C-alpha positions as CSV (number, residue, x, y, z in Angstrom):
1,M,-26.8,-0.2,30.0
2,T,-26.7,1.4,26.6
3,A,-26.0,-1.7,24.5
4,N,-28.7,-2.6,22.0
5,R,-31.3,-5.1,23.4
6,R,-32.2,-8.1,21.3
7,L,-35.9,-8.5,21.6
8,P,-37.1,-12.1,21.7
9,T,-38.2,-13.7,18.4
10,A,-41.3,-15.7,17.8
11,D,-41.9,-18.4,20.4
12,C,-40.3,-21.9,19.8
13,R,-39.5,-24.8,22.1
14,L,-37.6,-23.6,25.1
15,S,-35.0,-26.3,25.5
16,T,-32.2,-24.7,27.5
17,I,-33.2,-23.2,30.9
18,L,-31.3,-21.1,33.4
19,V,-32.4,-21.6,37.0
20,T,-31.0,-19.1,39.4
21,G,-30.8,-20.4,43.0
22,G,-30.9,-23.9,41.5
23,C,-29.0,-25.5,44.4
24,G,-31.6,-24.2,46.9
25,F,-34.8,-25.7,48.1
26,I,-37.2,-24.9,45.3
27,G,-34.3,-24.8,42.8
28,T,-33.2,-28.4,43.5
29,N,-36.7,-29.7,43.1
30,L,-37.3,-27.7,39.9
31,V,-34.0,-28.8,38.3
32,R,-34.9,-32.4,38.8
33,Y,-38.5,-31.8,37.6
34,L,-37.3,-30.1,34.4
35,F,-34.6,-32.6,33.7
36,S,-37.3,-35.3,33.8
37,K,-39.1,-33.3,31.1
38,G,-36.1,-33.4,28.8
39,Y,-34.8,-29.8,29.3
40,K,-31.2,-28.9,29.4
41,I,-30.5,-27.0,32.6
42,R,-27.9,-24.4,33.7
43,V,-27.8,-23.3,37.3
44,L,-26.5,-20.1,38.8
45,D,-26.1,-20.2,42.5
46,N,-23.7,-18.5,45.0
47,L,-24.1,-21.6,47.4
48,S,-24.7,-19.3,50.4
49,T,-27.6,-21.6,51.4
50,G,-27.9,-24.1,48.6
51,K,-25.6,-27.1,48.2
52,K,-24.2,-28.4,44.9
53,E,-24.4,-31.9,46.3
54,N,-28.1,-31.6,45.9
55,L,-27.6,-31.9,42.1
56,L,-25.2,-34.8,42.3
57,T,-27.4,-37.8,43.0
58,A,-28.0,-41.3,41.6
59,D,-31.0,-40.2,39.6
60,Y,-29.7,-36.9,38.3
61,Q,-26.3,-35.3,37.9
62,L,-25.9,-31.8,36.6
63,P,-22.7,-31.6,34.4
64,T,-20.0,-29.6,36.1
65,A,-20.0,-27.1,33.3
66,D,-23.6,-26.3,33.8
67,L,-23.2,-25.1,37.4
68,I,-22.0,-21.5,37.6
69,V,-21.0,-20.5,41.1
70,G,-21.6,-16.8,41.4
71,D,-23.8,-13.9,42.6
72,I,-26.7,-12.4,40.8
73,R,-25.4,-8.9,41.9
74,D,-22.3,-9.5,39.7
75,R,-23.2,-8.4,36.1
76,D,-20.4,-10.2,34.5
77,V,-21.4,-13.5,36.1
78,V,-25.1,-12.9,35.1
79,E,-24.2,-12.2,31.5
80,K,-22.2,-15.4,31.3
81,A,-25.1,-17.3,32.8
82,V,-27.6,-16.2,30.3
83,E,-25.5,-17.0,27.2
84,D,-27.4,-19.3,24.8
85,I,-30.4,-20.0,27.0
86,D,-34.0,-19.9,26.0
87,A,-35.6,-19.1,29.3
88,A,-34.6,-17.9,32.8
89,I,-36.4,-19.0,36.0
90,H,-35.3,-16.6,38.7
91,L,-35.5,-18.2,42.2
92,A,-32.3,-16.8,43.8
93,A,-33.2,-14.3,46.5
94,H,-32.8,-13.3,50.1
95,T,-36.0,-14.8,51.5
96,S,-36.1,-14.1,55.2
97,V,-38.7,-11.6,56.4
98,V,-37.0,-11.4,59.8
99,E,-33.5,-10.8,58.4
100,S,-34.9,-8.2,56.0
101,L,-36.0,-6.2,59.1
102,D,-32.4,-6.4,60.4
103,N,-30.7,-5.4,57.2
104,P,-33.1,-3.9,54.6
105,E,-30.3,-2.7,52.4
106,E,-28.8,-6.1,52.0
107,D,-32.2,-7.5,51.2
108,W,-32.8,-4.9,48.6
109,N,-29.4,-5.3,46.9
110,I,-29.8,-9.0,46.6
111,N,-33.4,-9.1,45.5
112,V,-33.8,-5.9,43.4
113,T,-30.4,-5.3,42.0
114,G,-29.9,-9.0,41.3
115,T,-33.3,-9.1,39.5
116,L,-32.5,-6.0,37.5
117,N,-29.1,-7.5,36.4
118,L,-30.9,-10.6,35.2
119,L,-33.6,-8.8,33.3
120,E,-31.1,-6.6,31.6
121,A,-28.9,-9.5,30.6
122,C,-31.9,-11.4,29.3
123,C,-32.8,-8.5,27.1
124,L,-29.3,-8.1,25.8
125,K,-29.0,-11.8,25.0
126,G,-32.4,-12.3,23.4
127,V,-33.8,-14.7,26.1
128,K,-37.4,-15.7,25.2
129,K,-39.0,-16.0,28.6
130,F,-38.3,-14.8,32.2
131,I,-40.2,-16.4,35.1
132,F,-39.9,-14.5,38.4
133,A,-40.5,-16.2,41.8
134,S,-42.4,-13.6,43.8
135,S,-44.2,-14.0,47.1
136,N,-47.5,-13.3,48.9
137,A,-45.4,-11.0,51.1
138,V,-45.9,-8.3,48.5
139,L,-49.6,-8.0,49.5
140,G,-49.3,-7.5,53.2
141,E,-52.3,-7.8,55.5
142,Q,-55.3,-8.3,53.2
143,P,-58.8,-9.8,53.7
144,P,-58.3,-13.4,52.4
145,P,-58.5,-15.0,50.0
146,V,-56.0,-12.8,48.2
147,D,-56.0,-12.6,44.4
148,E,-54.1,-10.7,41.7
149,M,-56.4,-7.7,42.0
150,K,-55.5,-6.8,45.6
151,I,-53.5,-3.6,46.0
152,P,-50.1,-4.6,47.4
153,K,-49.2,-3.2,50.8
154,P,-46.1,-5.0,52.0
155,L,-45.3,-5.1,55.7
156,S,-41.6,-6.0,55.5
157,P,-38.6,-4.9,53.5
158,Y,-38.6,-8.4,52.0
159,G,-42.2,-7.9,50.7
160,A,-41.3,-4.5,49.4
161,S,-38.2,-5.9,47.5
162,K,-40.3,-8.6,45.9
163,L,-42.9,-6.0,44.9
164,A,-40.2,-3.8,43.3
165,C,-39.0,-6.9,41.3
166,E,-42.6,-7.5,40.1
167,A,-42.6,-3.9,38.9
168,L,-39.3,-4.3,37.1
169,C,-40.7,-7.4,35.3
170,S,-43.7,-5.5,34.2
171,A,-41.5,-2.6,33.0
172,Y,-39.2,-4.9,31.0
173,Y,-42.2,-6.5,29.3
174,H,-43.9,-3.3,28.4
175,S,-40.7,-1.3,27.6
176,F,-38.5,-3.9,25.9
177,G,-40.8,-6.8,25.0
178,L,-39.2,-9.3,27.4
179,N,-41.7,-12.1,28.0
180,T,-41.9,-11.9,31.8
181,I,-44.2,-13.8,34.2
182,S,-44.4,-13.2,38.0
183,L,-45.6,-16.1,40.3
184,R,-46.6,-15.2,43.8
185,F,-45.8,-18.4,45.8
186,A,-47.6,-19.2,49.0
187,N,-45.7,-21.0,51.8
188,C,-43.8,-23.7,50.0
189,Y,-42.6,-26.9,51.7
190,G,-41.1,-30.2,50.7
191,P,-37.8,-32.0,50.1
192,Y,-34.5,-30.1,50.5
193,S,-36.2,-27.5,52.7
194,E,-34.3,-28.6,55.9
195,H,-32.2,-25.5,56.0
196,K,-35.1,-23.1,55.7
197,A,-36.6,-21.0,58.5
198,S,-40.1,-21.7,57.3
199,V,-42.6,-23.0,59.9
200,I,-43.0,-26.5,58.4
201,A,-39.2,-27.0,58.2
202,R,-38.7,-25.8,61.8
203,F,-41.6,-27.9,63.2
204,M,-40.2,-31.0,61.5
205,D,-36.7,-30.4,62.8
206,W,-37.9,-29.7,66.3
207,A,-40.2,-32.7,66.3
208,R,-37.4,-35.0,65.1
209,Q,-35.3,-33.8,68.0
210,G,-38.2,-34.1,70.5
211,K,-38.1,-30.4,71.1
212,P,-41.2,-28.2,71.7
213,L,-42.9,-26.6,68.6
214,I,-42.5,-22.8,69.0
215,I,-45.4,-20.8,67.6
216,Y,-44.9,-17.0,67.3
217,G,-48.3,-15.5,68.1
218,D,-51.5,-17.2,69.3
219,G,-51.5,-20.0,66.7
220,K,-54.7,-18.7,65.0
221,Q,-52.7,-17.0,62.2
222,T,-53.2,-18.7,58.9
223,R,-51.1,-19.6,55.9
224,D,-51.6,-21.3,52.5
225,F,-49.1,-24.2,52.3
226,I,-48.2,-25.5,48.8
227,H,-46.0,-28.5,48.1
228,V,-42.9,-27.9,46.0
229,D,-44.0,-30.4,43.4
230,D,-47.0,-28.2,42.7
231,V,-44.8,-25.1,42.5
232,C,-42.7,-27.0,39.9
233,Q,-45.9,-27.9,38.0
234,A,-46.9,-24.2,37.9
235,I,-43.5,-23.1,36.6
236,H,-43.5,-25.7,33.9
237,L,-47.0,-24.6,32.8
238,C,-45.6,-21.1,32.4
239,L,-42.7,-22.4,30.3
240,T,-45.1,-24.1,27.9
241,A,-47.8,-21.5,27.9
242,A,-48.5,-19.2,25.0
243,D,-47.0,-15.7,24.8
244,S,-50.4,-14.3,25.7
245,I,-49.6,-14.7,29.4
246,A,-46.6,-12.4,29.2
247,G,-46.6,-9.6,31.7
248,K,-49.0,-11.3,34.0
249,I,-49.0,-12.2,37.7
250,F,-50.4,-15.4,39.1
251,Q,-51.1,-16.6,42.7
252,I,-49.6,-20.0,43.0
253,A,-50.9,-21.8,46.1
254,S,-53.1,-24.6,47.3
255,G,-56.1,-22.3,47.9
256,V,-56.6,-23.8,51.4
257,E,-56.3,-21.8,54.6
258,T,-54.6,-23.6,57.5
259,N,-53.9,-22.1,60.9
260,I,-50.6,-22.8,62.7
261,D,-52.3,-24.6,65.6
262,E,-53.9,-27.0,63.1
263,L,-50.5,-27.5,61.4
264,A,-48.8,-28.3,64.7
265,K,-51.6,-30.8,65.5
266,M,-51.3,-32.4,62.1
267,I,-47.6,-32.9,62.4
268,K,-47.9,-34.4,65.9
269,E,-50.4,-36.9,64.5
270,I,-48.2,-37.8,61.6
271,I,-45.0,-38.3,63.7
272,E,-46.9,-40.0,66.5
273,R,-45.1,-37.9,69.1
274,N,-46.8,-35.7,71.6
275,V,-44.2,-32.9,71.7
276,P,-45.3,-29.8,73.6
277,T,-46.2,-26.5,71.9
278,I,-44.8,-23.2,73.2
279,Y,-46.3,-19.8,72.3
280,E,-43.9,-16.8,71.9
281,P,-44.8,-13.1,71.1
282,K,-45.8,-12.4,67.5
283,R,-42.9,-11.2,65.3
284,K,-42.8,-7.9,63.4
285,G,-43.6,-7.9,59.7
286,E,-45.5,-11.2,59.7
287,I,-49.0,-11.4,58.3
288,E,-52.0,-12.6,60.4
289,R,-54.2,-14.3,57.8
290,N,-53.1,-15.4,54.3
291,Y,-54.4,-17.7,51.7
292,S,-54.9,-17.4,48.0
293,D,-57.6,-17.5,45.4
294,I,-56.0,-19.4,42.5
295,T,-58.9,-19.0,40.1
296,K,-56.7,-17.1,37.6
297,A,-54.0,-19.7,37.6
298,R,-56.5,-22.5,37.2
299,R,-58.2,-20.8,34.3
300,V,-55.3,-19.4,32.4
301,L,-52.5,-21.9,33.1
302,G,-54.6,-25.0,33.8
303,F,-52.9,-25.2,37.2
304,K,-54.3,-27.9,39.6
305,P,-52.6,-28.5,42.9
306,K,-52.2,-32.2,43.4
307,V,-50.5,-32.7,46.8
308,T,-52.6,-32.3,49.9
309,L,-51.0,-30.9,53.1
310,K,-51.5,-34.2,55.0
311,Q,-49.9,-36.2,52.2
312,G,-47.1,-33.7,51.8
313,L,-46.3,-33.7,55.5
314,H,-46.4,-37.5,55.7
315,D,-43.9,-37.8,52.8
316,L,-41.7,-35.1,54.2
317,W,-41.6,-36.9,57.6
318,E,-40.7,-40.1,55.9
319,R,-37.7,-38.3,54.3
320,Y,-36.6,-37.0,57.7
321,T,-36.8,-40.4,59.3
322,V,-34.8,-42.0,56.5
323,Q,-32.1,-39.3,57.0
324,D,-31.9,-40.3,60.7
């Protein structure tokens, strides 16, 4: 675009927040979290996976006018969404590694073009802060624990698209002064993740139905699982942090390595059902070992994960059983 960009003015209280993907898994939890902190929330979501009903509950109801149903690839919709907001939290994305292998172009268009549209609109409208939800998938196979100094080597089109978005965030900070922050989330789990293809969501669903737990690989592959409440905490810390963190990247994780066999065993113990485990061939594009060093997030943001994996799984299983 050739229009003049309005660079952000001095920092002040960020009271009106746009959450893209706000009807999805992390988005629903984040909207509730920020609402409890007194923020005014606007949501942009195309409802391809999220549900607007997630935001219409007894404890919180998003006003109809504050939900914009639209796609981040649509510039007109994006410009409307960023009108009169103080900060944008960009969660909307195509998040499946496997699907990115089947259709890399679609993955790129949603993730990269969508992010570019948002960054440009935020510059044009003078938005003060832009928080981008990235992923450890940008790093690829690295000797763990991974930190912000590792050289990214994505294994999948999804990881590559997220890395490109991080680069755009950096460029818009250095070129145009937009206060951007990129957060590399580990494997997130928690309420409203039932539709996800993540390992915890799948295991919980299969266990509830009494079906075998399918592990792709030998079960020794490891992940870093972080509860969505801790992700929301990290995002809020970025909202309230000084401008000195602008342009930075943070690993947001539990900092604990868990292999998938251990995860399956833990879930079986919590649900008190001895469902069988089946091993299938490892899938392309998936990382063997991954967990994060969160020293930088602890030191700079004051980030402290609070929910243990055992407690988080127990609470999630209780939610599943209530739904039944």
